[in-house]
C-alpha positions in Angstrom: 3.4 -12.0 -175.9 3.9 -15.7 -175.5 2.9 -18.5 -177.8 0.9 -21.5 -176.4 0.8 -25.1 -177.6 -2.3 -24.3 -179.7 -0.5 -21.5 -181.5 -2.4 -18.7 -179.8 -0.5 -15.8 -178.1 -1.3 -14.6 -174.6 -0.2 -11.3 -173.1 1.5 -11.1 -169.8 -1.6 -9.4 -168.3 -3.7 -12.4 -169.3 -1.3 -14.8 -167.7 -1.1 -12.7 -164.6 -4.9 -12.7 -164.3 -5.1 -16.4 -165.0 -2.6 -17.0 -162.2 -4.6 -14.8 -159.8 -7.8 -16.6 -160.5 -6.1 -20.0 -160.2 -4.8 -19.0 -156.8 -8.2 -17.7 -155.8 -9.8 -21.0 -156.8 -7.1 -23.0 -154.9 -7.4 -20.9 -151.7 -11.1 -20.3 -151.3 -12.9 -22.9 -153.5 -10.9 -26.1 -153.5 -11.9 -28.3 -150.6 -13.4 -25.3 -148.9 -15.4 -27.4 -146.4 -12.7 -30.0 -145.9 -12.3 -31.2 -142.3 -9.3 -29.5 -140.8 -9.5 -29.5 -137.0 -7.5 -27.0 -135.1 -4.4 -28.6 -133.6 -3.5 -28.2 -130.0 -1.0 -25.5 -129.1 2.7 -26.3 -128.5 3.8 -25.9 -124.9 7.5 -25.3 -125.5 7.2 -21.6 -125.8 9.0 -19.1 -123.5 5.9 -18.6 -121.3 4.1 -22.0 -121.4 7.2 -24.0 -120.5 7.4 -22.1 -117.2 3.9 -23.1 -116.2 3.2 -25.9 -113.7 2.7 -29.4 -115.1 -1.1 -29.6 -114.9 -1.7 -26.1 -116.2 0.7 -26.7 -119.0 -1.2 -29.9 -120.0 -4.4 -27.9 -120.3 -2.7 -24.9 -122.0 -2.6 -26.8 -125.3 -6.3 -26.0 -125.7 -5.8 -22.2 -125.4 -6.6 -21.5 -129.0 -9.8 -23.4 -128.8 -10.8 -21.6 -125.6 -10.1 -18.2 -127.3 -12.4 -19.1 -130.2 -15.1 -20.3 -127.9 -14.8 -17.1 -125.9 -15.1 -15.0 -129.1 -18.3 -17.0 -130.0 -19.7 -16.2 -126.6 -18.9 -12.5 -127.1 -20.8 -12.6 -130.5 -23.7 -14.3 -128.8 -23.8 -11.6 -126.1 -24.0 -8.9 -128.8 -26.8 -10.8 -130.5 -28.6 -11.2 -127.2 -28.4 -7.5 -126.4 -29.9 -6.8 -129.9 -32.9 -8.7 -128.8 -33.4 -11.0 -131.9 -32.8 -14.7 -132.1 -31.5 -14.5 -135.6 -28.7 -12.3 -134.3 -27.3 -15.4 -132.6 -26.7 -17.1 -136.0 -23.2 -15.6 -136.5 -22.1 -17.7 -133.6 -22.3 -20.8 -135.8 -19.5 -19.9 -138.3 -17.3 -18.7 -135.4 -17.4 -22.2 -133.8 -17.1 -23.8 -137.3 -13.7 -22.3 -137.7 -12.3 -24.9 -135.3 -12.9 -27.7 -137.9 -13.6 -26.1 -141.3 -12.0 -22.7 -141.5 -12.6 -21.7 -145.1 -16.1 -23.1 -145.1 -16.8 -21.2 -142.0 -15.8 -18.0 -143.7 -18.2 -18.7 -146.6 -21.0 -19.4 -144.2 -20.3 -16.2 -142.3 -20.4 -14.2 -145.6 -23.7 -15.8 -146.6 -25.2 -15.2 -143.1 -24.1 -11.5 -143.3 -26.1 -11.1 -146.6 -29.2 -12.8 -145.1 -29.1 -10.9 -141.9 -28.6 -7.6 -143.8 -31.7 -8.3 -145.9 -33.8 -9.3 -142.8 -32.6 -6.5 -140.5 -33.3 -3.0 -142.0 -31.0 -0.2 -141.0 -27.8 -2.3 -140.8 -25.9 -2.5 -144.1 -24.1 -4.7 -145.0 -23.6 -6.1 -141.5 -25.7 -6.3 -138.4 -23.9 -5.7 -135.0 -23.5 -9.4 -134.2 -22.8 -10.2 -137.9 -20.0 -7.5 -137.9 -18.3 -9.0 -134.8 -18.8 -12.6 -135.9 -17.5 -12.0 -139.5 -14.4 -10.1 -138.2 -13.6 -12.8 -135.7 -14.1 -15.5 -138.4 -11.7 -13.7 -140.8 -9.1 -13.4 -138.0 -9.2 -17.1 -137.1 -9.1 -18.2 -140.8 -6.2 -15.9 -141.5 -4.3 -17.3 -138.5 -5.0 -20.9 -139.6 -4.1 -20.5 -143.3 -1.6 -18.4 -145.1 -1.3 -14.6 -146.0 -2.5 -15.1 -149.5 -5.9 -16.4 -148.2 -6.2 -13.3 -146.0 -5.7 -11.1 -149.0 -8.4 -12.9 -151.0 -10.8 -12.8 -148.1 -10.4 -9.0 -147.9 -10.9 -8.6 -151.6 -14.1 -10.6 -151.6 -15.2 -8.7 -148.5 -14.6 -5.4 -150.3 -16.6 -6.6 -153.2 -19.5 -7.7 -151.0 -19.4 -4.4 -149.1 -19.7 -2.4 -152.4 -22.5 -4.6 -153.5 -24.4 -4.3 -150.1 -23.9 -0.6 -149.8 -25.0 0.3 -153.3 -27.5 -2.3 -154.3 -29.4 -2.9 -151.0 -29.5 0.8 -150.2 -31.8 1.4 -153.1 -34.6 0.1 -150.9 -34.0 2.8 -148.4 -32.1 0.9 -145.7 -30.0 3.8 -144.5 -26.3 4.1 -143.9 -23.5 1.5 -144.3 -20.8 0.2 -142.0 -18.7 -1.1 -144.9 -15.9 1.4 -144.3 -15.3 0.5 -140.7 -15.3 -3.2 -141.6 -12.8 -2.8 -144.4 -10.5 -0.6 -142.2 -10.6 -2.8 -139.2 -10.3 -6.0 -141.1 -7.4 -4.7 -143.1 -5.5 -3.9 -139.9 -6.3 -7.3 -138.3 -5.4 -9.3 -141.4 -2.3 -7.3 -142.0 -1.2 -8.0 -138.4 -2.0 -11.7 -138.6 -0.1 -11.9 -142.0 2.9 -10.2 -140.5 3.0 -12.7 -137.7 2.7 -15.5 -140.2 5.6 -14.2 -142.2 7.7 -13.7 -139.1 7.0 -17.2 -137.8 7.8 -18.8 -141.2 11.1 -16.7 -141.3 12.0 -17.9 -137.8 11.3 -21.5 -138.8 13.4 -21.2 -141.9 16.3 -19.6 -140.0 16.0 -22.4 -137.4 16.1 -25.0 -140.2 19.1 -23.3 -141.8 20.9 -23.2 -138.4 20.2 -26.9 -137.9 21.6 -27.7 -141.4 24.6 -25.5 -140.7 25.2 -27.2 -137.4 25.0 -30.7 -139.0 27.3 -29.7 -141.8 29.8 -28.2 -139.3 29.7 -31.4 -137.2 30.3 -33.5 -140.3 33.2 -31.3 -141.4 34.7 -31.5 -137.9 34.3 -35.2 -137.9 35.8 -35.6 -141.3 38.8 -33.4 -140.2 39.3 -35.6 -137.2 39.1 -38.7 -139.2 41.6 -37.3 -141.7 43.9 -36.5 -138.9 43.6 -40.0 -137.5 44.2 -41.5 -141.0 47.3 -39.3 -141.4 48.7 -40.4 -138.1 48.0 -44.1 -138.9 49.7 -43.8 -142.2 52.7 -42.0 -140.9 53.3 -44.4 -138.0 51.9 -47.9 -138.8 52.3 -47.9 -142.6 55.9 -46.7 -142.3 56.9 -49.4 -139.8 55.1 -52.1 -141.8 56.8 -51.1 -145.0 60.2 -51.3 -143.2 59.3 -54.8 -141.9 58.4 -55.9 -145.5 61.6 -54.5 -146.9 63.8 -56.0 -144.2 62.1 -59.4 -144.5 62.7 -59.5 -148.2 66.4 -58.4 -147.9 67.2 -60.6 -144.8 67.9 -63.9 -146.6 70.5 -62.2 -148.8 72.4 -61.0 -145.7 73.0 -64.6 -144.5 75.3 -67.0 -146.3 73.5 -70.3 -147.2 70.4 -69.7 -145.1 68.3 -72.8 -144.3 65.0 -73.2 -146.2 63.1 -72.8 -142.9 64.6 -69.4 -142.4 63.8 -68.3 -146.0 60.2 -69.5 -145.7 59.9 -67.6 -142.4 61.0 -64.4 -144.0 58.7 -65.0 -147.0 55.8 -65.4 -144.6 56.7 -62.3 -142.7 56.9 -60.3 -145.9 53.5 -61.6 -147.2 51.8 -60.8 -143.9 53.3 -57.3 -143.9 52.2 -56.6 -147.4 48.7 -58.0 -146.6 48.6 -55.8 -143.5 49.6 -52.8 -145.6 46.8 -53.5 -148.1 44.2 -53.8 -145.4 45.6 -50.6 -143.7 45.2 -48.7 -147.0 41.7 -49.9 -147.3 40.8 -48.9 -143.8 42.5 -45.5 -144.2 40.4 -45.0 -147.4 37.2 -45.6 -145.3 38.4 -43.3 -142.6 39.1 -40.5 -145.0 35.9 -41.0 -147.1 33.0 -38.7 -146.3 30.5 -41.2 -147.6 31.7 -44.7 -147.2 30.9 -47.2 -150.0 31.3 -50.9 -149.9 34.6 -52.1 -151.4 34.5 -53.7 -154.9 36.9 -56.5 -153.9 35.3 -59.7 -152.6 35.3 -60.0 -148.9 36.7 -63.2 -147.2 34.3 -66.0 -146.3 34.5 -69.3 -144.4 35.6 -70.9 -147.7 38.9 -68.9 -147.3 39.5 -70.2 -143.8 42.0 -72.8 -144.8 44.3 -70.0 -146.1 44.0 -68.2 -142.8 44.8 -71.3 -140.8 47.8 -72.0 -143.0 49.1 -68.5 -142.5 48.7 -68.9 -138.7 50.5 -72.2 -138.8 53.4 -70.6 -140.6 53.5 -68.0 -137.8 54.1 -70.8 -135.3 50.6 -71.6 -133.9 49.4 -75.2 -134.1 45.7 -75.0 -135.0 43.2 -77.7 -136.0 39.8 -77.2 -137.6 36.6 -79.2 -137.1 33.4 -78.7 -139.1 30.1 -80.3 -138.1 26.8 -80.2 -139.8 25.9 -79.8 -143.5 28.1 -77.1 -145.0 26.0 -74.6 -146.8 26.2 -71.1 -148.2 25.4 -68.4 -145.6 24.6 -64.7 -146.1 27.6 -62.6 -146.9 27.5 -60.6 -143.6 27.4 -63.8 -141.6 30.3 -65.3 -143.6 32.5 -62.2 -143.2 31.7 -61.8 -139.5 32.5 -65.5 -138.8 35.8 -65.2 -140.7 36.8 -62.1 -138.8 35.9 -63.6 -135.5 38.1 -66.6 -136.1 40.9 -64.4 -137.4 40.8 -62.2 -134.4 40.6 -65.1 -131.9 43.7 -66.8 -133.5 45.5 -63.5 -133.6 44.9 -63.1 -129.8 46.2 -66.6 -129.3 49.4 -65.7 -131.2 49.9 -62.6 -129.2 48.8 -63.6 -125.7 49.5 -67.3 -125.7 52.7 -68.0 -127.6 53.5 -71.7 -127.9 49.9 -72.8 -127.4 47.7 -74.9 -129.6 44.3 -73.8 -130.9 41.2 -75.5 -132.1 38.6 -74.0 -134.4 35.2 -75.6 -134.4 32.5 -74.6 -136.9 29.0 -76.0 -136.5 26.3 -75.6 -139.2 23.0 -76.0 -137.4 19.5 -75.5 -138.5 19.0 -72.1 -136.8 22.4 -70.6 -137.6 26.2 -70.9 -137.3 28.1 -71.8 -134.2 31.8 -70.9 -133.6 34.2 -72.0 -130.9 37.9 -71.1 -130.8 39.9 -72.5 -127.9 43.6 -72.1 -127.2 45.6 -73.7 -124.5 47.8 -71.9 -121.9 51.0 -70.2 -123.2 54.1 -72.4 -123.2 57.8 -71.7 -123.9 60.1 -68.8 -123.1 58.3 -66.1 -125.2 56.4 -63.6 -123.1 52.8 -62.8 -124.0 52.2 -59.5 -125.6 49.9 -57.1 -123.7 46.6 -56.0 -125.3 44.0 -53.3 -124.8 41.0 -55.7 -125.3 39.7 -54.0 -128.4 39.7 -57.4 -130.3 37.1 -58.9 -128.0 35.0 -55.8 -128.1 35.1 -55.9 -131.9 34.0 -59.5 -132.0 31.1 -58.7 -129.6 30.0 -55.9 -131.8 30.0 -58.1 -134.9 27.9 -60.8 -133.2 25.5 -58.2 -131.6 25.0 -56.6 -135.0 23.7 -60.0 -136.3 21.5 -60.5 -133.3 23.8 -63.3 -132.0 25.3 -64.3 -128.7 29.0 -64.5 -127.7 31.0 -65.5 -124.7 34.8 -65.1 -124.1 36.5 -66.3 -120.9 39.4 -68.2 -119.5 39.3 -72.0 -119.4 40.2 -74.2 -116.4 43.6 -75.1 -117.8 44.6 -71.4 -118.2 43.7 -71.1 -121.9 41.1 -69.0 -123.5 37.7 -69.8 -125.2 35.7 -67.7 -127.6 32.2 -69.1 -128.4 29.6 -67.4 -130.6 26.3 -68.3 -132.2 25.0 -66.3 -135.2 21.4 -66.9 -136.1 20.5 -67.5 -139.8 17.0 -67.6 -141.1 16.2 -70.9 -142.7 15.7 -70.5 -146.5 12.6 -72.3 -147.7 12.9 -74.7 -150.6 10.3 -72.8 -152.6 12.1 -69.5 -152.2 15.4 -71.1 -153.1 13.9 -72.8 -156.2 12.2 -69.5 -157.2 15.5 -67.7 -156.9 17.3 -70.4 -158.9 14.6 -70.3 -161.6 14.8 -66.6 -161.8 18.5 -66.6 -162.3 18.0 -69.3 -165.0 15.4 -67.1 -166.8 17.6 -64.1 -166.6 20.5 -66.1 -168.1 18.3 -67.4 -170.8 17.0 -64.0 -171.7 20.5 -62.6 -171.9 21.6 -65.4 -174.2 18.6 -64.8 -176.4 19.3 -61.0 -176.6 22.9 -61.6 -177.4 22.0 -64.1 -180.1 19.3 -61.7 -181.6 21.7 -58.8 -181.5 24.4 -60.9 -183.2 22.0 -61.9 -186.0 21.0 -58.2 -186.5 24.7 -57.2 -186.7 25.4 -59.9 -189.3 22.3 -58.9 -191.3 23.3 -55.2 -191.2 26.9 -56.0 -192.3 25.6 -58.1 -195.2 23.3 -55.3 -196.4 26.2 -52.8 -196.1 28.5 -55.1 -198.1 25.7 -55.5 -200.8 25.4 -51.8 -201.1 29.1 -51.4 -201.4 29.2 -54.0 -204.1 
């Protein structure tokens, strides 16, 4: 026994019967005549996919053709019987194409009407027998096994009612037993096919999930291997560079200030590279990447980058045109990285050259132009794989921008990019500023109110203690 919210106890049998009637109402009564058209058949099966193109296009209507053929067969039986009312069972058969459960209720009602009007056929007439059996088959195929079970139960109840009650008027024998036997076999077969198809779909879904998980695991293992190799090779050498740069000034007696500053710059760059490398390795190892908590560089940090590049030996000048304004974080970060990569390429591939960084704030976006002259001096350029240019193109393309990178006439190199930025309307900017001001005011008011409440509570507590 279980206790309900009202205090009454209900037995397990009562709850079982309540659940059964609830499922009956849901399957056969709820939206029984709702419009549910029969969907076209899929053509990716083992037989249909081997058919020629035109035949395969028409093969999608095979279920509809089967139902119509069944309706014609029922009409033929009614025509042989010689009565126009025997053609009525054709209607629910055709109705199964759009309203399956409603068609079954209609077939059941027509069976009762035809049994009363046609003496000697209880509880189904010949055309009613064939039509009702066909309707049950189509409805069971279009719904779920539980609906097929409820249809058979209701059919059994109607058969008992028709065989016992209507026979009192001397209408003769009953064909209820053949109907119940044949319908049980048909519904059982359709239900088994339903269960098998659902099991196959579930297995296919599980296999897809397993394949995806296996691919993710393989990818994570490969990324972990790459991260391990990067750590063992690059991080080790960068650590050695940082340590040697810090110890080098102490190995030389009275080193000049320029040499000490050069080693300090080398160590700072090595430590910064190690920090960036650890962050990248964390991303590579992570299964689900999350944005870093540390603030990302923006164009406001560009002077620090240029100073670092100048310390490394590259003469670089910056020119800013237009009204400087705050841009979206993605645009700021991408612009910073593009300038950084372009200057790094100038250091590697054009030693002794000079560079110019031009930043243009225009109405529709942000323009970048980084130009370096031809290499000068005795230092040979370092070869590269071209991944830096590819990375810059990917950043610009991600923001729906345009970029060009090519040699100049004097032997230098030019990188030009334009990143579009939507113009922020004054009303939206004012609304955002007002919203921030309101939030700030609400926070101050809440803090002040909470502080007064704490003071009042402390005073009451001191009074009680006194």
